Each structure stands twice: as structure tokens, then as C-alpha cells.
C-alpha positions as CSV (number, residue, x, y, z in Angstrom):
1,X,-17.8,-90.0,-48.7
2,X,-18.9,-93.2,-48.0
3,X,-22.9,-94.3,-47.2
4,X,-22.4,-96.9,-45.6
5,X,-20.7,-96.3,-42.6
6,X,-23.0,-95.9,-39.8
7,X,-21.3,-94.4,-37.9
8,X,-21.1,-91.2,-40.4
9,X,-25.7,-92.1,-41.4
10,X,-26.1,-92.0,-37.1
11,X,-24.3,-88.1,-37.8
12,X,-26.3,-86.8,-40.3
13,X,-29.8,-87.8,-38.9
14,X,-28.7,-86.4,-35.3
15,X,-28.1,-83.0,-37.1
16,X,-30.8,-83.3,-39.7
17,X,-32.6,-83.9,-36.9
18,X,-31.5,-81.4,-34.4
19,X,-31.6,-78.4,-37.8
20,X,-27.5,-77.5,-38.1
21,X,-27.2,-79.4,-40.7
22,X,-27.4,-76.6,-43.4
23,X,-28.0,-76.1,-47.3
24,X,-26.6,-78.9,-50.1
25,X,-25.4,-81.6,-47.4
26,X,-29.6,-81.1,-46.2
27,X,-30.7,-81.3,-49.5
28,X,-28.4,-83.9,-50.2
29,X,-29.6,-86.2,-47.0
30,X,-33.0,-86.2,-48.2
31,X,-32.4,-87.4,-51.3
32,X,-29.8,-89.8,-49.2
33,X,-32.7,-90.7,-47.1
34,X,-35.2,-91.3,-50.3
35,X,-32.7,-93.7,-52.2
36,X,-31.4,-95.1,-49.4
37,X,-34.0,-97.5,-47.0
38,X,-31.0,-97.9,-44.2
39,X,-30.9,-94.3,-44.1
40,X,-34.6,-94.0,-44.1
41,X,-35.2,-96.5,-41.3
42,X,-32.0,-94.9,-39.2
43,X,-33.9,-91.4,-39.8
44,X,-37.0,-92.8,-37.8
45,X,-35.1,-94.0,-35.3
46,X,-33.0,-91.8,-34.4
47,X,-36.2,-88.9,-33.9
48,X,-38.3,-92.2,-31.6
49,X,-35.2,-91.7,-29.6
50,X,-34.9,-88.1,-30.2
51,X,-38.5,-87.4,-29.4
52,X,-38.1,-89.7,-26.1
53,X,-35.8,-88.1,-25.1
54,X,-37.4,-84.8,-25.4
55,X,-41.0,-85.5,-23.9
56,X,-38.6,-86.6,-20.1
57,X,-37.2,-83.4,-20.1
58,X,-39.1,-81.0,-17.9
59,X,-40.5,-77.5,-19.3
60,X,-38.3,-73.9,-18.4
61,X,-39.7,-71.1,-19.5
62,X,-36.4,-68.3,-19.5
63,X,-35.6,-65.3,-17.9
64,X,-37.5,-62.9,-19.6
65,X,-34.0,-60.9,-20.6
66,X,-33.5,-64.0,-22.7
67,X,-36.4,-62.9,-24.9
68,X,-35.5,-59.2,-24.9
69,X,-31.7,-59.9,-25.9
70,X,-33.9,-62.3,-29.0
71,X,-35.9,-59.1,-29.6
72,X,-32.9,-56.8,-30.0
């Protein structure tokens, strides 16, 4: 894996924040952010931008059918 590839770092940061980076890949990413300052900085940058985005979107209450389907 090319650890100096900025596109890769950005992709992994966003997947990590969204919770879609799973298993061994997630654990490896967590090790890399401890070992590489540029990866840790990229994660902080993405977290702040994702939080800003989330703060600008109004909350929406899902219909009751959604909760019924979740419970099933």
C-alpha cells in the first residue's frame, strides 16, 4: 500500500469517520494514525469538515414504519 498517496489517506479517513472501515483495515488505520503525523492531521481535518457538514443539515424524524422495520 502506498502510504504517501493523499487520495488513499483521504478515502480511508472518510471511511473511518463514517464507520464503513471495518475489521483488520480499521485496526491498521488506527495504527497508521498513531505512527504518521500526516495521517493524524488528515483525520482531524476530515472530522472537522464532516462535523460542519452534519451541523448544516437539519434533523429529520423518520416515519414510524422505519422504526418498526428496524425492530423486526
